[in-house]
C-alpha positions as CSV (number, residue, x, y, z in Angstrom):
1,M,0.0,0.0,0.0
2,P,1.8,3.2,-1.1
3,S,2.0,6.1,1.2
4,L,0.3,9.2,-0.1
5,L,1.1,11.5,2.8
6,H,3.5,13.6,0.7
7,V,1.2,14.5,-2.2
8,G,0.0,17.8,-0.7
9,A,3.4,19.0,0.3
10,V,4.1,21.0,-2.8
11,A,2.2,23.0,-5.4
12,P,-0.5,21.5,-7.6
13,P,-1.2,19.5,-9.7
14,F,-1.4,16.8,-7.1
15,W,-2.8,13.8,-9.0
16,P,0.4,13.0,-10.9
17,R,2.2,12.5,-7.6
18,I,-0.4,9.9,-6.6
19,V,0.1,8.0,-9.8
20,D,3.9,8.2,-9.3
21,A,3.6,6.9,-5.7
22,V,1.6,3.9,-6.8
23,R,4.0,3.2,-9.7
24,D,7.0,3.5,-7.4
25,D,5.4,1.2,-4.8
26,L,4.7,-1.4,-7.5
27,R,8.4,-1.7,-8.3
28,Q,8.6,-4.3,-5.6
29,V,6.0,-6.4,-7.6
30,P,7.6,-8.3,-10.5
31,A,6.8,-6.8,-13.9
32,G,3.9,-8.6,-15.6
33,N,2.3,-9.7,-12.3
34,P,-1.3,-8.8,-12.3
35,V,-2.7,-6.5,-9.6
36,T,-6.1,-5.5,-8.2
37,L,-6.4,-1.8,-7.4
38,V,-8.4,-1.0,-4.2
39,A,-9.3,2.6,-3.3
40,H,-11.1,3.9,-0.3
41,S,-13.0,7.2,0.0
42,N,-11.6,10.1,-2.0
43,A,-8.9,7.8,-3.5
44,G,-11.6,6.4,-5.8
45,L,-11.3,9.5,-7.9
46,F,-7.7,8.7,-8.8
47,L,-8.2,5.0,-9.9
48,P,-8.6,5.9,-13.6
49,T,-5.3,7.8,-13.8
50,I,-3.6,5.1,-11.7
51,R,-4.9,2.4,-13.9
52,S,-3.7,4.2,-17.0
53,G,-0.3,5.2,-15.4
54,I,1.0,1.9,-14.2
55,D,2.7,-0.9,-16.2
56,H,1.3,-3.9,-14.4
57,P,-1.8,-5.6,-15.8
58,V,-4.9,-4.7,-13.7
59,T,-7.3,-7.6,-13.2
60,S,-9.9,-5.6,-11.2
61,S,-10.5,-2.3,-9.5
62,I,-12.5,-2.2,-6.2
63,F,-14.0,1.0,-4.8
64,V,-14.5,0.8,-1.0
65,D,-16.9,3.4,0.4
66,A,-15.4,5.5,-2.3
67,A,-16.1,8.5,-4.6
68,L,-16.6,7.5,-8.2
69,P,-14.8,9.2,-11.1
70,A,-16.9,10.9,-13.8
71,R,-18.0,8.6,-16.6
72,T,-16.2,10.9,-19.1
73,G,-14.1,14.0,-18.8
74,P,-12.3,15.3,-15.8
75,T,-13.6,14.7,-12.2
76,S,-13.8,17.5,-9.6
77,V,-12.3,16.4,-6.3
78,A,-14.9,18.3,-4.4
79,T,-18.4,19.5,-5.1
80,P,-19.2,23.2,-4.8
81,K,-21.1,22.4,-1.6
82,L,-18.1,20.7,-0.1
83,L,-15.8,23.5,-1.1
84,D,-18.1,26.0,0.6
85,F,-17.8,23.8,3.8
86,L,-14.0,23.6,3.6
87,R,-13.0,27.2,2.7
88,P,-13.7,28.7,6.1
89,M,-11.6,26.0,7.8
90,A,-8.4,26.7,5.7
91,V,-5.6,28.6,7.5
92,N,-2.9,29.9,5.3
93,G,-4.4,27.7,2.5
94,R,-4.2,24.5,4.5
95,L,-7.0,22.5,6.0
96,P,-7.1,20.7,9.4
97,R,-6.9,16.9,9.5
98,W,-9.9,15.2,8.1
99,T,-11.1,14.0,11.5
100,D,-11.1,17.6,12.7
101,W,-13.6,18.6,10.1
102,W,-16.5,16.8,11.9
103,D,-18.2,16.8,15.2
104,E,-17.0,14.3,17.8
105,A,-20.4,12.6,17.6
106,D,-19.6,11.8,13.9
107,V,-16.0,10.8,14.4
108,A,-16.2,8.6,17.6
109,P,-18.3,5.8,16.1
110,M,-15.7,5.2,13.4
111,F,-13.2,4.0,16.1
112,S,-13.6,1.1,18.5
113,D,-10.1,1.4,19.9
114,P,-8.6,4.7,21.3
115,L,-5.0,3.6,20.3
116,V,-6.1,2.9,16.7
117,R,-7.9,6.3,16.7
118,Q,-4.7,8.0,17.9
119,T,-2.6,6.3,15.2
120,V,-5.1,7.2,12.4
121,V,-5.4,10.8,13.6
122,E,-1.6,11.3,13.9
123,E,-1.0,9.9,10.4
124,Q,-3.4,12.2,8.7
125,P,-1.9,14.9,6.5
126,T,-3.1,18.5,6.5
127,L,-3.9,19.0,2.9
128,P,-4.0,22.3,1.1
129,L,-7.4,23.6,0.0
130,S,-6.2,23.5,-3.5
131,Y,-6.1,19.7,-3.3
132,Y,-9.9,19.8,-3.2
133,E,-10.1,22.4,-6.0
134,Q,-8.3,20.2,-8.5
135,H,-9.8,18.3,-11.5
136,I,-8.5,14.8,-12.2
137,P,-8.4,13.5,-15.8
138,V,-10.4,10.4,-16.6
139,P,-8.6,8.5,-19.4
140,D,-10.8,6.9,-22.0
141,G,-11.0,3.1,-21.6
142,W,-9.7,3.0,-18.0
143,D,-12.5,0.7,-17.0
144,D,-11.8,-2.0,-19.6
145,H,-11.5,-4.5,-16.8
146,P,-13.9,-5.6,-14.0
147,C,-14.8,-2.9,-11.5
148,S,-16.8,-3.4,-8.3
149,Y,-17.9,-1.5,-5.2
150,L,-17.8,-2.4,-1.5
151,L,-20.3,-0.3,0.5
152,F,-20.0,0.2,4.2
153,G,-22.9,2.6,4.6
154,L,-24.3,6.1,4.4
155,P,-23.7,8.5,2.7
156,Y,-22.1,6.2,0.1
157,D,-25.2,4.2,-0.7
158,D,-26.0,6.5,-3.6
159,L,-22.5,5.9,-5.1
160,A,-23.0,2.2,-4.7
161,A,-26.3,2.5,-6.6
162,E,-24.4,4.4,-9.3
163,A,-21.8,1.7,-9.4
164,R,-24.6,-0.9,-9.9
165,E,-26.0,1.2,-12.7
166,R,-22.6,1.1,-14.4
167,G,-22.9,-2.7,-14.3
168,W,-20.4,-3.3,-11.5
169,A,-20.7,-5.9,-8.8
170,V,-21.7,-4.3,-5.5
171,A,-21.3,-5.9,-2.0
172,H,-22.4,-4.4,1.3
173,L,-20.5,-4.8,4.6
174,P,-22.4,-2.7,7.1
175,G,-20.3,-0.3,9.1
176,A,-19.0,3.3,9.3
177,H,-16.7,4.9,6.8
178,L,-13.5,3.5,8.4
179,H,-14.9,0.0,8.8
180,Q,-11.7,-1.6,7.5
181,I,-10.0,-0.7,10.8
182,I,-12.9,-2.2,12.8
183,D,-13.2,-5.4,10.8
184,P,-10.1,-5.9,8.7
185,A,-10.7,-9.6,8.2
186,G,-14.3,-9.1,7.0
187,T,-13.2,-6.3,4.7
188,A,-10.4,-8.5,3.3
189,Q,-12.8,-11.4,2.7
190,H,-15.1,-9.1,0.7
191,L,-12.2,-7.7,-1.3
192,V,-11.0,-11.2,-2.2
193,E,-14.5,-12.3,-3.1
194,L,-15.0,-9.2,-5.3
195,A,-11.6,-9.6,-6.9
196,T,-12.2,-13.2,-7.8
197,T,-15.8,-13.1,-8.8
198,T,-15.8,-10.1,-11.1
C-alpha cells in the first residue's frame, strides 16, 4: 500500500504524484504480475489515472466506500457544496486533519479502539485547500476490466447505486466509513470475493 502522505506537500497538480507513488510502490512487484487496485473514500477518484499510469496488468478495481470518477471528462475532487464547507476551515491555505472537520459525535463511532484512533489521527496529513479544487483526468477506456464496489454505509449508498448502474458488482459490509480498521478480516474477505468473482 503506497504512502500518499506527501502528495499535498508542494504545489498542484497533485494527481500526478499519486500515480507516481503507486507506480513506485509497484516496483517491488515483479513486472507482468497482475494486480487488483483497491481505493477507499476520496482515492476512488484517482483510480482511472492510476490504472492508465502503471505498467502492471490490472485484473480488477475495487472502490471501497469511495467516490466515483466521472464517466467521461475530468472529475472534480470536491463539489461546490463541499468547497463552501471547507473554505472557512483553511488557515494559510491548509485544511485541518480530516477527523477535525467533523463533530465528535460523527467521528467517535468510526473507532472502537482509542489507540487505533490516535494512530489514524496522527498519520493524517493537513492537505491544502487547492487539493480539493483540482480536477483529475479520466482517461478513456480506463474501466476496460472488471470494477466493483464495496459499500460500508451512508452516505455512500448513492454511489454504490451508481456503481450498480454502471454494471459493476456491489457488495455491502455494514459499518461506518473507516470500517476496514474495525473489521479488517471481514473487509479483506469481501475484497478477495469481489476480486475473484468479477
